[in-house]
N, C-alpha and C positions, 0 to 999 in steps of 0.2 A: 970743503963744503959737505954737510951730511947728505946722504942719499938713501932712498928706500925704494924697494921694488915691491909693489902690492899686487897680489894675484889670487885667483880662486883655484880650488882643487877640482870642483865640479861646477860647470856652468849650467845653471838651472834651466835656461830656455832651450838649450840643445842637448843637454845631458852628456856633453863631452868632458873628458878628463883633461885637466890642464897639464902643461909640460913643466912640472915642478922641478925636475932635475936640471932642465935647461935654464930656468930662472935662477936657481941656486948657483949654477956655473957663471951666469952673467953677474950676479951679485958678488961672487968671489973675484971676478975679473976687475970690477970697478969699485970694490970696497964698500958695497952697499949693504944695508940691512934688508932682510926678507920679511914680508908680512903676508901670511897665508890665511885666506878666508876659507875655513872648512865648514861653513854653515850647512851646506847641503851634503856633507860627507860624514860628519861626526855621528856616531851611533849606527852607521850602516856599513862602513868599510874598515878594513884592518882587523887583525886578530883580536884586539881588545876594543874595537869600535872607535878608535881615536882618529880615523879618517884615512884619506889617501896617502898622506905623508907617512903614516905608520905602515900602511900596506906596502909602500915602495921603499921602506927603510930609509927615509930622509928626515926623520924628526930632528936629528942632531944638526942639520944644516939650516933649519928654519929658526929665525930669531923671535918672531911673534906669530902666534897662532890664535885665531878666534873661531869659536863655534858655539852653536846654541842648542843643539840636540833637537832642533825643530822636526826634522824628518824622522830621526830615530824614535823619538817619543810618539810621534803620530802613528808610526807603524805599531809600536807597542800597544797604544790605547785602542787601535783598530782591532787587533787580535784579542785583546782583553775584553772589549765590548762584545765581540762575537761569542767568546767563551761564556760570558754572563748571560747573554741572550739565549744561548743553547740551553744552559741549566735552568733558566726561568721557564722556557717552553717545555722542557723535559719534566720538571717537577709539576708544572701546571697540568700536563697530560696525566701524570700519575695521580695527582689529587682529584682531577675530574673523574678518572676511572674509578678511584676508590670511593668517592662520595656518591656519584650518580649511577654508576653501572654495576654496583654491588648487588647482584641478584641472587 
């Protein structure tokens, strides 16, 4: 009979990290597939942003991985918008000084 163990790497409500290695050991013991939900970790953890499984060097033990880049892209757009806002304010200040305070 086919078996699958589905689990998350980062539990969003508590922020705790899942016991991926233990789930993989359990899957090996019972001949089950592993399904890892990296939705809250992709883009934020691991040397290449692939998630907790990459960080813990367990990528080869996971059969199916899912991720959306939701948190990683949010962080990117947050800093990008601050960058754009800063330059808008800076150049507005320069333009105001150039046009109205040139005496």
